[in-house]
N, C-alpha and C positions, 0 to 999 in steps of 0.2 A: 450354645453360642456365648452365653455369659461366661461359662467356664473357660472359653478360649479368649476372653478379654474383649469381646465385641459388645459395645454399649448399646443402650436403648435407642439412641439417635441413629446409630449406624444400622441397627435392625430395621427401624422405621424407614430409613432411606432405601434399604434393599426391597422392602415391601412396595414402596411407591414406584420404584424403578422396574418392578415386575420380576426381580430376581428371587423373591420369596412370595409364596402364595399360601394364605392361611386356609388350612383344612379344618382345624379345630383350634380352640384357644391354646396357644403355645405350640401348636403342631403345624409345621410348614412343609410345603412341597417346594423343591428347588428348581427354578427355571421355568416351570409351567404348571398349570392347574390340572391338565389332562393326565392324571395318574391312573394306573391300572387298578384292577380289583384288589390284588394282593396289597398294594400300597395303601388303599383305603382301609382294608382290614387292619393293617399295621397301625395306621394313624388312629383308628378308633380305639385300639387296645392301649396305645400310648396316652390318648386323651382321657382314658378312664382311670389312669393312675397306676401306681406300683402294685404289682400282684394281679393285675387284670389279665384275662385270657379270652381269646376268641372262643365261642362256645355255641351249642345248640345247632341250628340250621346252617349258620355261617361256617362253623367248624366242620360240619358234615360235608359241606361243599368243598372246603379246603382239602379234606381227606378224600374227596371224590366218592363219597358214599351217596350223595344225591346228585341228580343230573341238572336240576334247575337251580338258578341263582335265587337265594332268599330275597324277599322284598326289603328286609332291613338287616343291618349288620347287628349281630347279637354278641354281646360281651358279658362275661361274668366277673364281678368284682366283689370284694368283701364289704365295702362301705360306699356311701355316697348315694344320694337319691336323684339328683338332677343329671339326666343323661345328655351327652353331647348331641347336637343336631344329627338326625339320621341314624342314631345308634339306639338299639334296644338293650337296656341293661338288666341283668339278672343279679340279684344279691345273694351270694353264697360263698362259702369257703371251698377252695379247690386245693386239696392236699398236693404235695410235691409228686406223689406217685400217680396222680390223675391229670398231670399237665406235662406238656413237652413243647417243642418248637419245630415248626416247618419253615425252612428258608428264613429263619429269624423271627417268625411270627409266633408269639406265645399262644398255645391252643390246648384245649382239653384232649386227652388221649382218646383213642378210638372207643374203648369200652365206656368211658365217661360220656363221650359224645353221644353214643347210642342210648345210654341211660337217660340223658337229658332229652333226646329226641322222643323217647317213649312217652314223655309227659306232655308232648305238644302235638304230635302228628298222628294221623290214622295208623292203625295196626299194619296195613299193607306197606306203608313207607318204612316202618321199622323192619319188616321182613326184607324189604329191598336193601336197606342199609346193611343189615346183617349179611345178606348174600354178597354184596359188593365187598365187604370187609373180608369175607372168606375167599372170594375170587382173587382179590388183590393181596391176600396173605398179610393183612395188617394185624399181626399178633402183638400182644403186650404182656409184660410180666404180670400185671394186675388184670385178671380176667373179668368178664361180665359177671360170672358167678361170684367172684370175690366182692364186687360192688353190690350185688343183690344181698349178700350177707352183711355188708357194711351198712347198707341203707334199707332195711327190711320194710319200712313203712312209707318209703318215699313215693311220691306221685309218679306213676308210670311203671312201677316195678311189677304190678300185676299183669299188665300188658306184655312186658318183656318176658316174664316167667312163662306166660302162655305161649308166646312165640317160640321160646327155647324148648319147651316141653313138646310142642307140636313138631318142631324140627327134629327132635330126638326120635320121636315115633316114626317120622317119615324116613329118617336116615337108616332105620333098621329094616326097611323094605328091600327084599332081594329082587333081582332082575326077573326071576321066575314069577314072584308074586305080582309084579307089575304087568308082565305079559299076560298072565292068567286073568287078571282083572280086566285088561283091555279086550281080550278074546271074549269075555263074558259080555262086555258092553256091545261088541260087534254083533253077537248072537241075540242078545236080549232085544236090541233095537232094530234087528233085521237088516243090518248093513251087509254088503257083500264082503266075503272074507278076503283080506289082503294077503300078500306074501310076507311072512315073518322072517326077520334076520336076513333080508334080501341083499344080494350083492349087486351093486350098480357100478358101471364104468362111466365116469364123467371127466372130460378134459384129460383123457389118458390116465386117470387115476382110479383105483378101486376103492369103493366105500361100502361098508356094511350098514344098512339102514334098518331100523327096527321094524317098520311096517310099510308096505308099498302097495298101492293100487296102480298097476302099470298103465291101464287104459286111461285113467284120469290124470296120470303123471302127478300123483299125490303121494307124499311121503309123510309119515308120522314118526316122530322121535319121542320116545318115552324117557323124559328127563329125570333120572334118579340120581341122587347125590353120590351114590357109590361109584358110578361110572362117568358122571358129567360134572362133578363138583370141584375138581382140581382146576388150577389156573390153566394148565396145559390143555385139559379137555375143553375148558371154556373157549380158549382161542381156536382150537381145532374145530369145534362145533360150528363156530361162526364162519370159519373159512369154508367148511363143507356146505353150509347153508347157502353161502354166496355162489359157490360153483354150481350147486344144484339149481338155484334160481336162474342163473344165466343159461343153463341148459334146458330151461323150460319146465322144471319141476317146481311144485309148490310144497313148502315144508311147514308142517304144523308141529309145534312142540307142546307136549302135555306133561304136566308134573303129577306126582302121586297125589298131592293134595287136591288138585283140580279133578283128577279122575275119581277120587273118593267123594268129593263134595259137590261136583257139578257134572255128574255123569250125563244127565239128560241134555244139558246145554252142549256138551262136547258132541254127543251123538247128533243133535240137531245141526250143528255147524258142519260136521263131516258129511251129513246127508246133502247139504247144500253144495258141497264141493265135489261130490261124487255124481256120476251120471245116473239118471233114474233107472230103477230096476225094471226089467221087462215084465209086462203085464201077464200074469198067469191066469188065462181064461179057461 
């Protein structure tokens, strides 16, 4: 406003008349104070000075990597110790290849955002963020592997390496491996045998479902990345789940990691969903 020749008295007059509403020092909303989430993110970045970027959980929410809104707006800046009200500031240098902008809001790139997340949130949230980035196809020239090489001792890198290594092992699992392990679970825990790779007709459409117990109207889908990891498969799977549910089927999705690490829990849950076995007296 000063650059446009608007003096202090005219600025103060507009504030008094309700034409400008202060969000942070020197940062105003025009016309009303009820601004949206994105506007508050932008205001926080501007209030933190030149070179600041939205980061960490707030950046993950902007990228749609997290479903819940963070309790505080997080911004990374190079200098300055006193944070604006309602803003959590991290002090770090963010190189040009680790920053971008979404709808004009300066923000860390997806790989840098996930690296920052790994230092703050539980491992499961890091896994979910990586999965969402893959589903949304949010690729970047500078990869997570590049950042791990750039910051070998940074906080959170051990967690992120572990998640990536585990994901690589799971990605190498074939459909046959998955099915054989599930068959073993069914047999070991004494569950009734389902139909495998069963054809179902729902709402006039044909679907192939991994495992089906017809009497219980229960379907189990074995979620391997090889067949379910693309964005198209992600959308198609959710549509199929919705149609099966409205037709009276219950759908349970099981990942390779769950089948490997939580076999007993999965078997116990399936037993609750299946009718009791006839007593053999």
